[in-house]
ChimeraX commands (.cxc) that place a marker at each C-alpha (Angstrom):
marker #1 position 33.34,-28.11,153.08 radius 0.5
marker #1 position 30.57,-29.79,151.13 radius 0.5
marker #1 position 28.63,-33.02,151.53 radius 0.5
marker #1 position 29.42,-35.51,148.75 radius 0.5
marker #1 position 27.63,-38.59,147.47 radius 0.5
marker #1 position 28.36,-41.24,144.89 radius 0.5
marker #1 position 25.65,-42.74,142.73 radius 0.5
marker #1 position 25.11,-46.46,143.27 radius 0.5
marker #1 position 23.86,-46.80,139.69 radius 0.5
marker #1 position 26.51,-46.52,136.97 radius 0.5
marker #1 position 26.21,-44.28,133.93 radius 0.5
marker #1 position 26.00,-45.92,130.48 radius 0.5
marker #1 position 29.81,-45.81,130.25 radius 0.5
marker #1 position 30.24,-47.54,133.64 radius 0.5
marker #1 position 31.15,-44.42,135.66 radius 0.5
marker #1 position 29.80,-44.00,139.18 radius 0.5
marker #1 position 29.36,-40.24,139.51 radius 0.5
marker #1 position 30.28,-38.17,142.55 radius 0.5
marker #1 position 27.95,-35.26,143.37 radius 0.5
marker #1 position 27.78,-32.47,145.91 radius 0.5
marker #1 position 24.76,-32.55,148.19 radius 0.5
marker #1 position 23.10,-29.59,146.45 radius 0.5
marker #1 position 23.52,-30.85,142.86 radius 0.5
marker #1 position 20.39,-30.84,140.72 radius 0.5
marker #1 position 21.50,-34.24,139.38 radius 0.5
marker #1 position 21.98,-35.81,142.82 radius 0.5
marker #1 position 20.47,-39.31,142.68 radius 0.5
marker #1 position 17.50,-40.26,144.86 radius 0.5
marker #1 position 18.45,-41.18,148.41 radius 0.5
marker #1 position 17.98,-44.90,147.73 radius 0.5
marker #1 position 20.40,-44.69,144.76 radius 0.5
marker #1 position 23.35,-42.94,146.41 radius 0.5
marker #1 position 26.02,-43.56,149.02 radius 0.5
marker #1 position 27.14,-40.77,151.37 radius 0.5
marker #1 position 30.85,-39.95,151.20 radius 0.5
marker #1 position 30.81,-37.38,154.00 radius 0.5
marker #1 position 32.10,-33.81,154.02 radius 0.5
marker #1 position 35.12,-32.92,151.90 radius 0.5
marker #1 position 37.01,-29.73,151.07 radius 0.5
marker #1 position 37.38,-30.77,147.43 radius 0.5
marker #1 position 35.95,-33.30,145.04 radius 0.5
marker #1 position 39.42,-34.88,144.82 radius 0.5
marker #1 position 39.16,-36.41,148.28 radius 0.5
marker #1 position 35.52,-37.41,147.67 radius 0.5
marker #1 position 36.59,-39.20,144.46 radius 0.5
marker #1 position 39.36,-40.99,146.37 radius 0.5
marker #1 position 36.85,-42.22,148.94 radius 0.5
marker #1 position 34.35,-43.28,146.25 radius 0.5
marker #1 position 37.10,-45.36,144.58 radius 0.5
marker #1 position 37.22,-47.48,147.75 radius 0.5
marker #1 position 33.69,-48.63,146.85 radius 0.5
marker #1 position 33.69,-48.53,143.03 radius 0.5
marker #1 position 36.50,-48.98,140.48 radius 0.5
marker #1 position 35.29,-46.53,137.84 radius 0.5
marker #1 position 34.45,-43.15,139.40 radius 0.5
marker #1 position 34.01,-39.71,137.83 radius 0.5
marker #1 position 33.02,-36.27,139.10 radius 0.5
marker #1 position 29.70,-34.79,138.01 radius 0.5
marker #1 position 30.12,-32.38,135.08 radius 0.5
marker #1 position 27.83,-29.84,136.80 radius 0.5
marker #1 position 28.80,-29.83,140.49 radius 0.5
marker #1 position 32.27,-31.42,140.53 radius 0.5
marker #1 position 33.59,-30.17,137.21 radius 0.5
marker #1 position 37.25,-30.06,138.30 radius 0.5
marker #1 position 37.06,-33.83,138.91 radius 0.5
marker #1 position 35.11,-34.63,135.76 radius 0.5
marker #1 position 36.93,-36.41,132.95 radius 0.5
marker #1 position 35.58,-37.04,129.48 radius 0.5
marker link #1:1,2 radius 0.2
marker link #1:2,3 radius 0.2
marker link #1:3,4 radius 0.2
marker link #1:4,5 radius 0.2
marker link #1:5,6 radius 0.2
marker link #1:6,7 radius 0.2
marker link #1:7,8 radius 0.2
marker link #1:8,9 radius 0.2
marker link #1:9,10 radius 0.2
marker link #1:10,11 radius 0.2
marker link #1:11,12 radius 0.2
marker link #1:12,13 radius 0.2
marker link #1:13,14 radius 0.2
marker link #1:14,15 radius 0.2
marker link #1:15,16 radius 0.2
marker link #1:16,17 radius 0.2
marker link #1:17,18 radius 0.2
marker link #1:18,19 radius 0.2
marker link #1:19,20 radius 0.2
marker link #1:20,21 radius 0.2
marker link #1:21,22 radius 0.2
marker link #1:22,23 radius 0.2
marker link #1:23,24 radius 0.2
marker link #1:24,25 radius 0.2
marker link #1:25,26 radius 0.2
marker link #1:26,27 radius 0.2
marker link #1:27,28 radius 0.2
marker link #1:28,29 radius 0.2
marker link #1:29,30 radius 0.2
marker link #1:30,31 radius 0.2
marker link #1:31,32 radius 0.2
marker link #1:32,33 radius 0.2
marker link #1:33,34 radius 0.2
marker link #1:34,35 radius 0.2
marker link #1:35,36 radius 0.2
marker link #1:36,37 radius 0.2
marker link #1:37,38 radius 0.2
marker link #1:38,39 radius 0.2
marker link #1:39,40 radius 0.2
marker link #1:40,41 radius 0.2
marker link #1:41,42 radius 0.2
marker link #1:42,43 radius 0.2
marker link #1:43,44 radius 0.2
marker link #1:44,45 radius 0.2
marker link #1:45,46 radius 0.2
marker link #1:46,47 radius 0.2
marker link #1:47,48 radius 0.2
marker link #1:48,49 radius 0.2
marker link #1:49,50 radius 0.2
marker link #1:50,51 radius 0.2
marker link #1:51,52 radius 0.2
marker link #1:52,53 radius 0.2
marker link #1:53,54 radius 0.2
marker link #1:54,55 radius 0.2
marker link #1:55,56 radius 0.2
marker link #1:56,57 radius 0.2
marker link #1:57,58 radius 0.2
marker link #1:58,59 radius 0.2
marker link #1:59,60 radius 0.2
marker link #1:60,61 radius 0.2
marker link #1:61,62 radius 0.2
marker link #1:62,63 radius 0.2
marker link #1:63,64 radius 0.2
marker link #1:64,65 radius 0.2
marker link #1:65,66 radius 0.2
marker link #1:66,67 radius 0.2
marker link #1:67,68 radius 0.2
view
């Protein structure tokens, strides 16, 4: 299981990105919301969608949940 976080600052396209705790693109602590530990990015994305409407997985650390 991995720790997951969602960025509180949207990307230019409006996506709030979900990252694993070790991602090199993990936002600063003040700019992210902890989603807890998850087996897959799918459940982390589901939890992030409770907070934000437009959510996407990080291309680098959550590639299986990343959409173009």
